[in-house]
C-alpha positions in Angstrom: -61.1 65.4 -47.2 -63.7 63.0 -48.6 -64.2 62.6 -52.3 -67.6 63.1 -53.9 -68.0 59.4 -54.5 -67.3 58.6 -50.8 -69.6 61.3 -49.6 -72.3 60.1 -52.0 -71.8 56.5 -50.8 -72.1 57.5 -47.1 -75.2 59.5 -47.8 -76.8 56.5 -49.6 -75.8 54.2 -46.8 -77.5 56.5 -44.3 -80.6 56.7 -46.4 -80.7 52.9 -46.7 -80.3 52.5 -42.9 -83.1 55.0 -42.2 -85.3 53.3 -44.8 -84.7 49.8 -43.1 -85.4 51.4 -39.7 -88.6 53.0 -41.0 -89.8 49.7 -42.6 -89.2 47.8 -39.3 -91.0 50.5 -37.3 -94.0 50.5 -39.7 -94.1 46.7 -39.8 -94.0 46.5 -36.0 -96.8 49.1 -35.7 -98.9 47.2 -38.2 -98.4 43.9 -36.2 -99.5 45.6 -33.0 -102.6 47.2 -34.7 -103.5 43.8 -36.2 -103.1 42.0 -32.8 -105.4 44.4 -30.9 -108.7 43.0 -32.4 -107.4 39.5 -32.0 -106.7 39.9 -28.3 -110.3 41.2 -27.9 -111.7 38.2 -29.7 -109.7 35.7 -27.6 -110.7 37.3 -24.3 -113.7 35.6 -22.7 -116.9 37.7 -22.5 -117.4 39.4 -19.2 -121.0 39.1 -18.2 -122.1 41.4 -15.4 -123.9 39.8 -12.4 -125.9 43.0 -11.8 -126.7 46.0 -13.9 -128.1 49.0 -12.0 -129.9 52.1 -13.3 -132.8 54.3 -12.4 -134.2 54.1 -15.9 -133.7 52.2 -19.2 -134.8 53.5 -22.6 -135.0 52.0 -26.0 -134.2 54.4 -28.8 -134.8 53.6 -32.5 -132.5 54.3 -35.4 -134.0 57.8 -35.8 -133.3 58.7 -32.2 -137.0 58.4 -31.1 -137.7 57.0 -27.7 -139.7 53.8 -28.3 -139.8 52.2 -24.8 -138.9 53.0 -21.3 -138.6 51.1 -18.0 -138.3 52.6 -14.6 -139.3 51.9 -11.0 -143.0 52.6 -11.7 -143.5 50.6 -14.9 -142.8 50.1 -18.5 -144.2 52.1 -21.4 -144.1 51.9 -25.2 -144.3 54.9 -27.6 -145.0 55.3 -31.3 -143.0 57.2 -33.9 -144.5 60.5 -32.6 -143.5 59.7 -29.0 -147.1 59.2 -27.9 -147.6 56.5 -25.3 -149.3 53.5 -26.9 -149.0 50.8 -24.2 -148.0 50.7 -20.6 -147.8 48.4 -17.6 -147.4 49.2 -13.9 -148.5 47.8 -10.6 -152.1 48.8 -11.3 -152.4 46.9 -14.6 -151.9 47.0 -18.4 -153.3 49.7 -20.7 -153.4 50.3 -24.4 -153.8 53.8 -25.9 -155.0 55.2 -29.3 -153.1 57.8 -31.3 -154.7 60.6 -29.3 -153.6 59.1 -25.9 -157.1 57.8 -25.0 -157.3 54.5 -23.2 -158.5 51.7 -25.6 -158.2 48.8 -23.2 -156.9 48.3 -19.7 -156.9 45.5 -17.1 -157.3 44.8 -14.2 -157.3 48.0 -12.1 -156.2 50.9 -14.2 
């Protein structure tokens, strides 16, 4: 039968082994987590040759749609989501706050 000193010594040895294993595991995990952003920084940027969509929208920091581009034209809106300027195959137009045409050219 083991004496109390031997039992205590074996338990301390096991705790020290577990502690070393835990430190190695945490260290390896930290190295992997630190390497992930570095790998992304080293990889060359991939630029797409073609981007396809039916519509593109620009949204401001408040979530308001400020511009849109689709197959028929491009439009710009104000903070209240009222169209303020637009361009299509017929021409270019500017609108006031009420949506009335202020200026347009050539065939709108």
